[in-house]
N, C-alpha and C positions, 0 to 999 in steps of 0.2 A: 251184782247183777248181770242178767244176762238180757240180750237186745238182739235182734235179726237185723242185718242188713242186706235188703234186697233192691232190685231196680223197680222206679216207679212203674205201677199200672194205673191206666188211667181212673180204675176206680180209687185209686190213692188219692187222687189230686187234690181234692179239697181239704183233706186232713193234713197233708204236705204241705199244701202253703198255709195253712191256718199254722202249723208249726213256723212258718218263715216268718209270717206276721207277730207273732209272739214273741220271736227273738229280736224282733228288729223294734221291740219297744209296743206290742199290742195295741198300737192303732189301726183300727180296721182298715185295709185296702180297699181303694173304693170299688163298685160293682166295673166299672169302666177297666181299673186296673186288670182286676182278676179276668175280665174278657180277653185283655190283650194279653195278660199273662200264659194264659191257656194256648191263646193263639199262637203264641210264640215257642212253646215250651216243646222239648223233644223228650219225651217222656222214658225212653230206652237210655237217654243219655244223664238221668236223673235217680240220686240214691236217695233211700231214706232208712233211717235207724227206727226199728218197732221195738218198742216194750207194750207186749202183749195187744190192744188196740189202738195203743196212742203212738203216734208220729214224734219222737223225740230228736231226731236228726235230718238234715238236708243237705247234699249237693246236688249241683245241677251242672249243665255244660250245654252250651249252642256251639252248634258247626260254624264257626265264621272262615274268614278267608281275611289275611290282616297284610297290609302294606310294610315293606322292609327295605332296607336301603338299597340303591340299585334300581327302583323302580318296579321293584318285583314284588310279587303275592305270595305270602305261606299260609297255608292249612292250620289252622289253630283252633284248638279248644276252648271258648269262653268260659270261662268258670264264675259260677253266681250262686245267689242264695244259698250258701255255705252257712248252717247254725247247726247249734246244738242247744237244748231244752237246760234253761238255767239249773232244773233239776238232776240233769245228767252230765254237767260238767265233770274234768278232769276224770273219766274213766275212759279214756282212749277212743270215744267214739269220731273225732275229727281225724285223727291220726289214721283210725279204719278207713274213714272214707275217701281221706287223702293217697293212700295206698292203692285203693282198689281203682281211684279216678285217673290216676297216673298211669297205672298196667292198663286199663281199656284205652286211654288216648293212644299210650304206645302201639297198642294192638291194632288200634283204627290207622295208623300209619300219621298221625301227627305230629310234626316234629315240636312244637309247641304247645302252651298252655297260657292262658292268658286273664287277668283278671283286675278286678278294681278293690280293693282294699277298704272295708268298713274300719278294722283297726291292723296298722300297719306290721305292727310288732309278732302276729298271728304266724304268718306265711314264710319267713325266712328259713324256718325249720323244714321245710318243706323243698327249699330250693329256689323258692321266687323272688326277686327282687325288682325294687322300683326301675324303671328303665324309662318313664317319661314323666316330665313336671307340668303342670298345670298354673297358669296363672291365673288372678283373682284381680278384677279392677274395679274401682269406686271411682267416678270422673265427677267432677265437680263443674259442670259444665256452666255455671256461671262466672268460673275465672279461668277456663280452659278453652280455648278454640283449636278448633281439627284441621288441618292444613289441607290443601287442596292441589294435588299435583295436576298437569297439563289432563284435559281432557274433563274433568269431573263434571265441569257444568254442561256437558254435550250427555251427560247420566240423566235417563228419565227412570224417575221412581214412579210405582202404582202400586196401590194399598189392596191387596186383593184377599179373599178368603182363605185361611189357611190352607182348607182343604181342597180349595180349588188350586192352589198353587202348589201341591204335591209333585206332581210330575216334574214341574221344571225347577224346583228345589232339586230332586233327587239327582235331576241330569247336570247341575252343577256341582252337587257332592261327589257325584261319581267320577267328575272330570278330574276332580281334587283329589279323590282320596287317595289315589297311588300314588301321588308325589311327597307325600309325608307320612314318613314311617311311622306306623302304631295306630295308623287308621283304619278300621274295620270297614270293608266293602260289602254294604249291606246285603244278606239275602233276603231273596222276596218274604213279603210281610213285616219286616223292619222299618220299611218305609213310611209305615203308620206312627211310628215311634215319636219322631219329631213334631208332629202337630197333635199326639194326643193332648187332652186338654180338660182332664177331669177338675172340675170346681174345687176338690179337696187341696188339687197340688198350685193351687193360683196364688195361697197367700195371702188371701183377700186382695188380689190384682184384678185386673179386666179379664176378660177372654182373651185368648191367645191372636195376639196382631201378626199380620206380613205384610210386608213390603219387598216387591221386586226391583231390581236395577235392570236396565235395559238400554242396549247400544245397538243402534242400526236394526231394530226389530228382534234382537236377541236377548233373551234375559241371562245377564251376565254376574247376578248376584243377587242374595235374598238374606232379609233379617225376621227372625222373629221374635216377639216379646210381648211381655206384660206391662201396663202401665197401674202404677200404684198413688193415687192421688192422696195430696198432703197439703194442708195449709200451716202457716202460723199466724204470729201477730203482724208480721211484717210482708205475708204473701205467699203465693203457692209455692211448696217445696215437694212437688211430686218427683217419682224415680222410676225410671225406664228400667225395667228389668229384662235383659236381652238372655234370649235362651241360644239361639244359634244364628251365626254371622258367618258367610262366605262371599268373597268374588273372584271372578275368573282373570282381574286385572286391576292394576293400581287406581285409575281412574273410578271403578265401579265401586272398590273398598273403603276408599275413599266417601265417594257419596252417600254410602250407607251410615258411616260411621258420623259425619255430617249432618244426616238428617237424625239419626238419635240424638245428637248433641240439641241440635232446636226445636226440639216438639214442646209445643206452648205446655205452661201450667208445669214444668218440670225444672228440675235443677240437678238432678246426679241422674248417670248412667252406669248402672252396675251390672258387672258381667262375670259370671264364673266359668273358670275353663278353658281358657284361652290356650294358646301355643306358648311357649316361653319367649318363642323368637317374633310375635305377634306385629305385625307392620304399624298398628295403632300406636304402638311405645314410640313410636316415631313421626307419627302423624300429629300427636298432641303437643300442645305448645308449653306445656308446665307438667311433667311426668311426677313431679312433687305432689301434686293434686290430685293423683290419681287412685292413690292406695294402694301401691301396688305390691303384689302377695302372693308368695310361689307355694306349691305342697307337691308332695308324689300325685302320681297320676297311675298310668298303666303298669303292671308287675306283670313280668314276665318269667316262664320256665321252659328252659330248654330240655324236652322230653326225651328227645333224640339227638346229642349234640352234634353228630358228623353231619348226620343231615341238616339240621337246622344252619350250621355254620355253611356249608356249602348252598344254602339257598337263598341268602342274601347275597348282596354285590357288594364291593369295596371299593373304597375310595382311590388308594393305591396299592401297586402290589407289595405281597407281603409273603416271607416263609419263616415262619415261627415254629415250632416245637412248643406245646403247652401241656404243664403237666396238672391235670385236673382233679380235684376232690367233688366227690360228690355222694354222699352217705345214704341220701333216700331212694337215690336212683343209682345202685352202683353199675348200671351198665357203661355209664358216662364215665366212671370214673378210669383214671390211668391218663398216659400219654398220647396226645394228638398231635400230627403235623397238619399245620394251615398251611395253604399255598392260596397267593390269589396273583391271578396275573394283570394287565395295564388296563384290560376291560372289564373286570372285577370279576371273572369267572372264577369260581374256586374248588380246591377239593381239600377235604380234612377227613383224614385216614389214622388208623391206628401207628403207633410206630413203636420203636425200642431206640429211637435215637436218645441223646441225652437232652433235658428239656432245657427250656430256655428262659418261660414263664412259668411261675407257680400262683394257682389260683383257686379258688374256688368255682362249683357252678354257679354260685348266686351273682358272682362278680362277671361271670360272662351272660349273664343274664343281663346285669345291669345295662354292660355295654353293647348288649346286642344290636339295640335299635340306633346306635349311633348317638346318643343323647350323653350317655354319661362316660367321660374317657377313665381308659386304664390308668393314665398318668394321675388324675384324681384319685383311683381308688389304692394307687401304690403308695401315694404319698399318705392314705390313711393307714397305712399297714398292711391291704387286703391282698396285694397283687405283689409277688415277689420276682425282681429281675436277677435271672441266672446267668443272663448272658449280657455283656454292656452293649448296649444299642438296641437290644430287642423291644425294650419298652415302646420306645420311644415310633417305631416305625409299626408296631402292631397296633399302637393306640391312634396314630394317624390312620391306618388303613380302615381299621374300623369306625372310625367317625362318620359323621352325615352335615354334608350342607345345610339341610333342613332339619333343625328341632324336632326329635317325634313328638307325637300327640294323639290323643284319644278323644275326639270331640264330645263323644256320648256315653251314658252309660247301659249295662247290659246285664 
């Protein structure tokens, strides 16, 4: 079967998005969702496979900037809407799109590509690896209490319509984003995503609610959530479904969690996609009644290995020669000498020196944001130490004080 792979035109948009819709289960995208996707789309970064008049494969990319260790920000392609029609599986369409896409990202000078995988097993063969994790919670607020650090009682909480709170919430997000590796610094237009509230996405819950935390007249945090009322024979059993929660200081953060746990007629707070080191895990009185679960988060692909490793900061000085395998992007394969000084400034250049660590580009991608240690990967047999001591030094240098996290989808 012959298909044509081409860059999307505006005229192709509806057919292209309909292919995405079918691939993800056939549930119609709401009119609000279609309007938002159209507003955010970058057609010149979207690819489509066409079989005659029919779109049978899709792959899109957004122009992002992503926080990396050291408080730095790196250009990255945010890969999204990757699909192949069920009728055209196992014909090489996905591989062709990945090839074209990564070549284009390299030509654009972006050292990284990132994505959120619907099926994790798909992307490893293209050099992507899970570099962050996300924590899901289901807190039994009838039996769990939230600690109140000093200053919590001085935080004012104010309920505001989500659309009216947009600028205040974005200001908080912007102040925190660069400090957490893996977090996208939102481009114009993306500020609408957190307050998008189509009825079809509420899962039977209330319209989106928003509460701001304030100290000394300044907004210092926010939470958005849906309420899901429920009753049984013993009384109310409602659920608070948290969408976003951020705080600039411990008191504001705790005040928001305490508010959520005390909403009338509810006994459960559910949160999806919290960072692995979320402070709430230390604020709760009984973590066993929070049903803590972890899963993979953001996947990273080093498109230009040397440029990517030079762009991030390092926790400690390092000087190590890496032997890297990369079959899908062979320009990354070979030996690289990575050095970083006490301030975290790094160089990563080609070398003919003897290698000290051997690994694939997947392992480097997993460790890139500082949340996955080379030591752990070595214990799994995925990194080989060729010079005694090199593994411990490199693993520490690549680590991050703060666990990486991607707080929203794309």
